C-alpha positions in Angstrom: -13.4 0.2 23.6 -14.3 -0.1 20.0 -11.0 1.2 18.6 -7.5 0.5 19.8 -4.2 1.9 18.4 -0.9 0.1 19.0 2.7 0.8 18.1 5.5 -1.7 18.3 9.1 -0.4 17.8 12.5 -2.1 17.5 15.6 -2.4 15.4 15.4 -3.7 11.9 15.8 -7.5 12.0 14.6 -7.8 15.6 11.3 -9.4 14.8 9.1 -6.3 14.7 7.3 -7.4 11.5 6.7 -11.0 12.8 5.3 -9.5 16.0 2.8 -7.4 14.0 1.8 -10.4 11.8 1.0 -12.5 14.9 -0.9 -9.7 16.6 -2.9 -8.8 13.5 -3.6 -12.4 12.6 -4.9 -13.1 16.1 -7.2 -10.0 16.0 -8.5 -10.9 12.5 -9.1 -14.4 13.7 -11.5 -13.0 16.3 -13.3 -11.0 13.7 -11.9 -7.5 14.3 -11.1 -5.1 11.6 -7.3 -4.5 11.4 -5.0 -2.1 9.6 -1.3 -2.3 10.1 1.5 -0.2 8.6 5.2 -0.9 8.6 7.7 2.0 8.6 11.3 1.1 8.2 14.7 2.4 7.0 16.4 1.1 3.8 18.6 -1.0 6.0 18.6 -4.8 6.5 19.6 -4.9 10.2 20.0 -2.3 12.9 18.1 0.8 12.1 14.8 1.7 13.8 11.5 0.3 12.4 8.0 0.2 13.8 4.5 -1.1 13.2 1.5 1.1 13.7 -1.7 -1.0 14.2 -5.3 0.0 14.5 -7.9 -2.6 15.7 -11.6 -1.9 15.4 -14.6 -3.8 16.6 -17.1 -1.9 14.5 -15.5 -1.6 11.0 -12.6 -2.3 8.8 -10.3 0.7 9.4 -9.4 2.8 6.4 -6.6 4.9 7.9 -4.4 5.3 11.0 -4.2 8.1 13.5 -2.3 9.3 16.6 -1.9 9.2 19.5 -1.8 5.5 20.3 -3.0 3.7 23.4 0.1 1.4 23.6 3.8 1.9 22.7 5.6 -1.5 23.0 9.4 -1.0 22.8 11.9 -3.7 22.0 14.8 -1.4 22.7 15.7 1.9 24.3 15.7 3.7 20.9 12.0 3.0 20.5 11.2 4.5 23.9 12.9 7.8 22.9 11.6 7.6 19.3 7.9 7.2 20.2 7.2 8.5 23.7 5.4 11.6 22.2 3.1 9.3 20.1 1.6 7.9 23.3 -1.8 9.2 24.5 -2.2 10.6 28.0 -3.1 7.6 30.2 -1.6 5.2 27.7 0.7 2.2 28.3 4.4 2.0 27.7 5.8 -1.5 27.5 9.6 -1.4 27.9 12.6 -3.5 28.9 13.8 -2.6 32.4 17.2 -3.8 31.3 17.7 -0.6 29.3 16.5 1.8 32.0 20.0 3.4 32.4 20.5 3.8 28.7 21.1 7.5 27.7 20.0 9.0 24.5 23.5 9.8 23.3 24.4 6.1 23.7 22.1 5.1 20.8 24.5 5.2 17.8 21.9 4.1 15.3 19.8 7.2 15.6 20.3 9.9 12.9 21.7 13.2 14.1 18.6 15.1 13.0 16.3 12.7 14.9 18.5 12.8 18.0 18.4 16.6 18.1 14.7 16.6 17.8 14.3 14.1 20.6 16.7 16.1 22.8 14.5 19.2 22.3 11.4 17.2 23.1 12.9 15.8 26.3 13.8 19.3 27.5 10.3 20.5 26.6 8.8 18.1 29.0 11.6 18.5 31.6 12.9 15.0 31.3 16.4 13.7 31.8 18.1 11.8 29.0 17.9 8.2 30.3 15.0 5.8 29.7 14.4 5.7 33.4 14.2 9.5 33.6 11.7 9.6 30.7 9.5 6.8 32.1 9.3 8.7 35.4 8.3 11.9 33.6 5.7 10.2 31.6 4.2 8.6 34.6 4.1 11.7 36.8 3.1 14.3 34.2 1.2 12.4 31.5 -0.5 9.7 33.5 1.3 7.0 31.4 1.3 3.5 32.9 4.7 2.0 32.5 4.7 -1.8 32.0 8.3 -2.5 32.8 9.5 -6.1 32.1 12.9 -7.7 32.4 13.2 -9.1 28.9 16.4 -11.1 29.8 14.8 -12.6 32.9 11.8 -13.7 30.8 14.1 -15.3 28.2 16.0 -17.1 31.0 12.8 -18.6 32.3 11.9 -19.7 28.7 15.3 -21.3 28.2 14.9 -23.2 31.5 11.3 -24.3 30.7 11.9 -25.4 27.1 15.5 -26.6 27.4 16.9 -24.3 24.7 20.2 -22.5 25.0 20.2 -19.0 26.4 21.6 -17.6 23.2 18.8 -19.3 21.2 16.2 -17.9 23.6 17.2 -14.4 22.4 15.5 -15.1 19.1 12.1 -15.0 20.9 12.6 -11.5 22.3 10.0 -9.9 20.0 7.3 -12.3 21.3 7.6 -10.6 24.7 6.0 -7.4 23.4 3.3 -9.4 21.7 2.4 -11.1 25.0 2.5 -7.8 26.9 0.2 -6.1 24.4 -2.2 -9.0 24.4 -2.1 -9.2 28.2 -3.4 -5.6 28.4 -6.5 -6.6 26.4 -9.4 -8.8 27.5 -9.0 -11.2 24.5 -8.6 -15.0 24.7 -5.1 -16.2 24.3 -6.2 -19.0 22.1 -6.3 -16.6 19.2 -2.6 -16.0 19.7 -2.0 -19.7 19.5 -3.8 -19.7 16.1 -1.6 -16.9 14.9 1.6 -18.5 16.0 0.6 -21.8 14.3 -0.2 -19.8 11.2 3.3 -18.2 11.3 5.3 -21.2 12.4 3.2 -24.1 11.4 6.0 -25.9 9.6 8.3 -25.4 12.6 6.4 -26.9 15.5 9.3 -26.5 18.0 9.4 -22.7 17.4 5.6 -22.6 17.6 5.6 -24.4 21.0 8.3 -22.2 22.5 6.4 -19.0 21.4 3.2 -20.3 22.9 4.9 -21.0 26.3 6.5 -17.5 26.3 3.3 -15.7 25.2 1.1 -17.4 27.8 3.6 -16.6 30.6 3.9 -12.9 29.6 0.1 -12.6 29.2 -0.5 -14.0 32.7 2.2 -11.8 34.3 0.9 -8.6 32.7 -2.7 -9.4 33.6 -1.8 -10.2 37.2 -0.1 -6.8 37.6 -2.1 -4.5 35.4 -5.5 -6.2 34.7 -7.0 -5.8 31.2 -7.5 -2.1 30.8 -7.8 -2.3 27.0 -11.2 -4.0 26.9 -12.2 -4.4 23.3 -15.9 -4.7 22.5 -17.0 -7.8 20.8 -16.6 -7.5 17.0 -19.8 -6.4 15.2 -18.4 -6.0 11.6 -20.8 -8.6 10.4 -18.5 -10.6 8.1 -18.2 -14.3 8.6 -14.8 -14.4 6.9 -12.0 -11.9 6.6 -8.8 -12.0 4.6 -5.7 -10.4 6.1 -3.5 -9.1 3.2 -0.9 -6.6 2.2 -1.5 -4.4 -0.8 1.1 -6.5 -2.6 -0.9 -9.7 -1.8 -4.1 -8.1 -3.0 -2.6 -7.2 -6.4 -1.0 -10.6 -6.7 -4.2 -12.5 -6.0 -6.1 -10.2 -8.4 -3.7 -10.9 -11.1 -3.9 -14.7 -10.6 -7.7 -14.6 -10.6 -7.5 -12.3 -13.7 -5.5 -15.0 -15.6 -1.9 -13.9 -15.2 0.4 -16.4 -16.8 3.7 -14.5 -17.0 5.2 -12.1 -14.5 8.7 -10.6 -15.0 10.4 -8.5 -12.4 13.7 -7.2 -11.0 13.8 -6.9 -7.2 13.0 -3.4 -6.0 11.2 -2.1 -2.9 8.2 -2.0 -2.4 7.2 -4.1 -5.5 9.2 -7.3 -4.9 6.8 -8.8 -2.4 4.1 -9.1 -5.1 6.3 -11.2 -7.4 7.5 -13.3 -4.4 3.8 -14.1 -3.8 3.5 -15.2 -7.4 6.5 -17.4 -7.0 4.7 -19.2 -4.2 1.9 -20.1 -6.5 3.7 -20.8 -9.8 1.7 -24.0 -9.9 -2.0 -23.5 -9.5 -3.9 -26.5 -8.1 -7.3 -26.8 -6.4 -8.1 -30.1 -4.7 -5.5 -31.8 -6.8 -6.7 -30.4 -10.1 -4.2 -28.4 -12.0 -5.3 -25.0 -13.1 -2.1 -24.2 -15.0 1.1 -22.5 -14.2 2.4 -19.0 -13.8 5.9 -18.4 -15.2 7.7 -15.9 -12.9 11.0 -14.7 -14.1 13.5 -12.6 -12.2 15.4 -10.8 -15.0 18.8 -9.1 -15.0 17.2 -5.6 -14.9 14.0 -3.8 -15.4 14.6 -3.3 -19.1 14.6 -7.0 -19.6 11.5 -7.3 -17.3 9.3 -5.2 -19.4 10.6 -6.5 -22.7 10.1 -10.1 -21.8 6.6 -9.3 -20.5 5.9 -7.7 -23.9 7.1 -10.8 -25.6 4.8 -13.0 -23.5 1.9 -10.7 -24.3 2.6 -11.0 -28.0 2.5 -14.8 -27.5 -1.1 -14.4 -26.2 -0.8 -14.8 -22.4 -1.7 -12.3 -19.8 1.6 -10.8 -18.9 2.7 -8.2 -16.4 5.7 -6.6 -14.6 5.9 -4.9 -11.3 8.3 -2.2 -10.3 8.9 1.1 -8.5 10.1 4.6 -9.7 13.7 3.8 -10.5 12.7 0.6 -12.3 10.0 2.3 -14.2 12.5 4.9 -15.4 14.4 2.1 -17.1 11.2 0.6 -18.6 10.2 3.7 -20.4 11.7 2.8 -23.8 9.9 -0.6 -23.6 6.7 1.2 -22.7 7.0 3.2 -25.9 7.6 0.1 -27.9 4.4 -1.4 -26.5 2.5 1.8 -27.4 3.8 1.7 -31.0 2.9 -1.9 -31.4 -0.3 -1.9 -29.5 0.8 -4.5 -27.0 -1.5 -5.3 -24.0 1.1 -5.4 -21.3 0.3 -4.4 -17.6 2.8 -2.5 -15.4 2.1 -2.5 -11.7 3.8 0.6 -10.4 4.3 1.0 -6.7 5.3 4.6 -6.0 8.0 5.4 -3.4 10.0 8.4 -2.3 12.2 9.9 -5.1 13.9 11.3 -7.1 16.7 8.9 -7.9 17.0 6.3 -5.2 15.2 8.7 -3.0 13.8 7.0 0.1 13.4 3.3 -1.0 11.2 2.3 1.9 9.0 5.4 2.2 5.9 6.2 0.3 4.9 8.9 -2.2 2.3 9.9 -4.8 4.8 11.9 -6.9 5.0 9.7 -10.0 1.5 10.4 -11.4 2.6 12.8 -14.1 5.5 10.6 -15.0 3.3 7.6 -15.5 1.0 9.6 -17.8 3.8 11.2 -19.9 6.6 8.6 -19.8 8.3 7.8 -23.1 8.7 10.2 -26.0 6.0 10.7 -28.6 2.3 10.2 -28.1 0.3 7.0 -27.8 -2.7 5.9 -25.8 -2.3 4.1 -22.5 -4.5 3.6 -19.5 -3.5 4.8 -16.0 -5.6 3.5 -13.1 -5.0 4.1 -9.4 -6.3 1.9 -6.6 -7.6 3.5 -3.4 -7.5 0.5 -1.0 -6.7 -3.2 -0.8 -10.0 -4.5 -2.2 -9.9 -2.1 -5.1 -6.4 -3.3 -5.8 -7.6 -6.8 -6.2 -10.3 -5.9 -8.6 -8.2 -3.3 -10.4 -5.5 -5.9 -11.1 -8.1 -7.9 -13.1 -9.5 -4.7 -14.7 -6.0 -3.7 -15.9 -5.7 -6.9 -17.9 -9.2 -6.4 -19.4 -8.5 -2.9 -20.5 -5.1 -3.9 -21.9 -6.4 -6.6 -24.1 -9.8 -5.1 -25.0 -8.2 -1.9 -26.3 -4.7 -3.2 -27.1 -2.8 -0.6 -25.0 -0.3 -0.8 -22.2 -1.9 -0.3 -18.8 -0.1 1.3 -15.8 -1.7 0.3 -12.5 -0.6 2.8 -9.8 -0.4 2.1 -6.2 2.0 3.5 -3.5 4.2 2.1 -0.7 1.5 2.9 1.8 -0.9 0.4 0.3 1.8 -2.0 -0.6 3.1 -2.4 2.9 -0.1 -2.0 4.9 -1.8 -5.2 6.1 -5.5 -5.0 6.2 -8.5 -7.2 6.8 -10.8 -7.2 3.8 -14.0 -9.2 3.0 -13.7 -12.2 0.6 -13.9 -10.7 -2.9 -17.2 -11.1 -4.7 -16.3 -13.3 -7.6 -19.5 -12.6 -9.4 -18.0 -9.2 -10.1 -15.1 -10.7 -11.9 -15.3 -10.6 -15.7 -12.6 -11.6 -18.2 -12.5 -9.6 -21.5 -9.9 -10.6 -24.0 -11.0 -8.3 -26.8 -10.1 -9.1 -30.4 -7.4 -11.7 -29.4 -7.1 -14.5 -31.9 -5.6 -17.8 -31.0 -6.2 -19.4 -34.4 -5.9 -17.2 -37.4 -4.9 -19.4 -40.3 -1.6 -19.5 -42.1 -0.1 -16.6 -44.0 0.7 -12.9 -43.8 -1.6 -10.9 -41.6 -2.5 -7.2 -41.7 -1.9 -6.8 -37.9 -2.5 -3.0 -37.9 -5.5 -2.8 -40.1 -6.4 0.9 -40.5 -10.1 0.3 -41.0 -10.5 0.0 -37.2 -8.6 1.6 -34.3 -8.7 -1.8 -32.6 -7.5 -4.4 -35.1 -7.9 -8.2 -34.7 -4.8 -9.4 -32.8 -3.5 -12.9 -33.8 -1.0 -14.0 -31.2 2.4 -15.5 -32.1 1.7 -19.2 -32.7 -1.8 -18.7 -34.0 -0.6 -19.5 -37.6 -0.6 -15.9 -38.8 2.6 -14.2 -39.8 3.0 -10.8 -38.2 5.7 -8.2 -38.1 6.5 -5.9 -35.1 9.0 -3.0 -35.0 9.7 0.0 -32.9 9.7 2.2 -36.0 6.6 3.6 -37.6 5.1 1.0 -39.8 2.2 0.3 -42.2 -0.7 -2.0 -41.7 1.5 -5.1 -42.2 4.0 -3.9 -39.6 6.7 -3.0 -42.2 8.8 0.1 -41.6 7.8 3.2 -43.5 8.2 7.0 -43.0 5.5 7.9 -45.6 3.7 11.1 -44.4 0.2 10.0 -45.2 0.7 6.6 -43.6 2.2 8.3 -40.5 -0.9 10.4 -40.1 -3.2 7.5 -40.5 -1.4 5.2 -38.1 -0.9 7.9 -35.5 -4.6 8.7 -35.5 -5.6 5.0 -35.6 -3.7 4.5 -32.3 -4.9 7.7 -30.7 -8.6 7.0 -31.5 -8.4 4.2 -28.9 -8.6 6.9 -26.2 -11.9 8.2 -27.6 -13.3 4.6 -27.6 -12.1 3.9 -24.1 -13.6 7.2 -22.9 -16.9 6.3 -24.5 -17.0 2.7 -23.2 -15.6 2.8 -19.7 -18.3 4.3 -17.4 -17.2 7.6 -15.9 -18.6 6.6 -12.5 -16.1 3.8 -12.4 -13.3 6.3 -13.2 -14.3 8.9 -10.6 -16.3 8.1 -7.5 -18.1 10.6 -5.2 -18.4 9.7 -1.6 -21.1 11.9 0.0 -23.3 14.2 -2.0 -23.1 17.4 -4.0 -24.9 19.4 -1.3 -22.0 19.0 1.2 -20.3 22.1 2.6 -16.9 21.2 1.1 -15.2 18.7 -1.2 -11.9 16.8 -0.8 -10.4 15.6 -4.1 -7.7 12.9 -4.0 -6.6 9.5 -5.3 -4.8 6.3 -4.3 -4.2 5.6 -0.6 -5.6 9.1 0.3 -9.0 7.6 0.0 -8.9 5.9 3.4 -7.7 8.8 5.4 -10.0 11.3 3.6 -13.1 9.2 4.3 -12.1 8.7 8.0 -11.3 12.4 8.3 -14.8 13.3 7.0 -16.3 11.2 9.8 -14.3 13.1 12.4 -15.2 16.5 10.8 -18.9 15.7 10.6 -18.9 15.1 14.4 -17.4 18.6 14.7 -20.1 20.2 12.5 -18.3 20.2 9.1 -20.1 18.1 6.5 -18.0 17.2 3.5 -17.7 14.8 0.5 -14.7 13.1 -1.2 -14.1 12.8 -4.9 -11.8 9.8 -5.6 -10.0 10.1 -9.0 -9.5 6.5 -10.0 -8.6 6.6 -13.7 -6.3 9.3 -15.1 -6.3 8.2 -18.6 -8.9 8.3 -20.1 -9.7 11.0 -17.7 -13.4 11.3 -16.6 -13.6 14.9 -17.6 -17.4 15.3 -17.9 -18.3 13.7 -14.6 -15.5 15.5 -12.7 -16.6 18.9 -14.2 -20.2 18.3 -13.1 -19.1 17.4 -9.5 -16.6 20.2 -9.1 -19.1 22.8 -10.4 -21.5 21.9 -7.6 -19.1 23.3 -5.0 -17.8 26.7 -4.1 -14.2 26.7 -5.6 -13.0 28.1 -2.3 -14.2 25.0 -0.5 -12.7 22.4 -2.9 -9.5 21.0 -1.4 -6.9 18.9 -3.3 -5.3 16.3 -1.0 -2.3 14.1 -2.1 1.2 13.0 -1.2 3.4 15.2 -3.4 4.5 18.9 -3.5 3.0 19.9 -6.8 -0.5 18.8 -6.4 -0.2 16.6 -9.5 -3.7 15.3 -9.6 -5.0 18.8 -9.2 -2.9 19.8 -12.2 -4.4 17.0 -14.3 -7.9 18.0 -13.2 -7.2 21.6 -14.5 -5.7 20.2 -17.7 -8.8 18.1 -18.4 -11.6 20.3 -17.0 -10.3 23.8 -16.6 -11.1 23.8 -12.9 -8.4 25.6 -10.9 -7.7 24.5 -7.4 -7.1 27.1 -4.7 -6.8 25.0 -1.6 -4.3 22.1 -1.0 -3.4 19.6 1.7 -0.1 18.0 0.8 2.4 15.6 2.3 5.8 14.6 1.1 7.7 13.3 4.1 7.5 9.7 2.9 5.1 8.9 5.8 1.4 8.2 5.3 -1.3 10.8 6.1 -3.0 10.5 9.4 -6.6 11.2 10.2 -6.0 13.7 13.0 -3.7 15.9 10.9 -5.9 15.8 7.8 -9.0 16.8 9.9 -7.1 19.7 11.5 -5.8 20.9 8.1 -9.3 20.9 6.6 -10.6 23.0 9.5 -7.8 25.4 9.1 -8.6 25.8 5.4 -12.4 26.1 5.9 -11.9 28.7 8.7 -9.7 30.8 6.4 -6.5 30.4 8.3 -4.5 28.8 5.5 -5.0 27.9 1.8 -2.1 25.4 1.6 -1.3 23.0 4.4 1.8 20.8 4.3 1.5 17.8 6.7 4.5 16.5 8.5 3.5 14.1 11.4 5.2 10.8 11.6 8.6 9.3 12.5 
């Protein structure tokens, strides 16, 4: 096999995420391409969560799909939750200790979900216990059930290692890791590496995990063989990084010269700042490279305002947040626009409005990011399409901010933030630092900070010796408040002309990227995390006789109007399809606003779950065959 799909389910707090990290680390260690997504409720302990993993021997996966080859369940709820995600002939790993559990006994399952599961059980003529369902899957769907007594395994581990039975329960999640690994033909030594990577500072925990994993792997292989025989990896990369989207942005910021990061904890942005806290002191081989100041503020208002202050003092400063937090930052954003402050806001979109679905994804904040704050002022809005892009874009955001003296909003979404992926080591020859007209020594005395003779005035930082004035009110060249009409016109236009300069200097082919060519039969247009699923769907569609291309919109301000217009005009308008995770088709609306092109076909999703390859491919075919013009996707738990 060159591609394997796995799903591990269990209650929040039961070790599902740790299981995933060990599995994916081991796979990456062996040179496989890995993509892993975590889906979870906004609940600390108890509610259902799961990890969806794709492992490839031939490439780094760009997206996930269903059905999966293995469902590994830590509890009864996971069996009921995911039995219909399993492929015919797939493998169900489950605890025989929950065989008699009935669906109605699972109190943590939401009523709507329970009703849907009950319907699906009736549809396949299954009873309502785990045992009934397993028998139905085996007899009617050729599913191989890998039933293990989790408690018996833990009793053996307690006996072998001398730990208390109650303590052994902490290692329950390692059982499913061992079972999944046992079904493959892979060397168990890679698991040892992954365990050491995860528990290296706690050798006792590492050793117990290794004993348990080896035992389960041996038991599973003796009973079921190794049916998931992965081909040797042929990706051709000597080294791989395994990172989340949060990690990629954090590393990019550090490489880009971040020196001040302010934040207030919010899902899914917090992990980025936690990463920064880990590296507040930067050292290489004992040599200090400086420090990052990371401040957890009392709220998001303080976060953006303190980042603005740090930027005025001349350091590269940023804040990270999600929708509710950005809503609070809007007045500070306007202040940065009025005073031409190069501050970066990393914006991880999640399900809204209001608190919405804190742990689910969305692409519904695009228009908000472009038009947030009253009045008009230039800003840059860039959107990353994958983890490697997120790394480079984090650096790019600082360069744009300082070169053009504008706030920059770097858009990602929860899907990228929480997905772990293998990526190549970034090419540091591509990294360029541009600080624009930033002055660290400017002499003493008053300074005309907002010189009208140029849209981008020299910017002496606080501490440079220059005396400067900043205010949220309209001001003159010196920064002093004035409401004079002529001055207002001149200052307003001074600021706005930055957009024209940005548009002329930032290459359009870096702001919009065409994958494929203009002679294709159809065109998908999307942005952000849609990139991966669109490109994977195009491969599936081409095998079915449909040749398409994908236009990735990467920068929404300044918008690449000329290039986008040229590309869009190359295709039949009836075969141009907008694809994004919101109900409005927000990117499509912006394309229309900037080019005049009107979309007629849409693939949209707003369940809070990522798009999957199989549902996108099916939707494209429906549209191309004239069956539908607007497809709303809904697959996912």
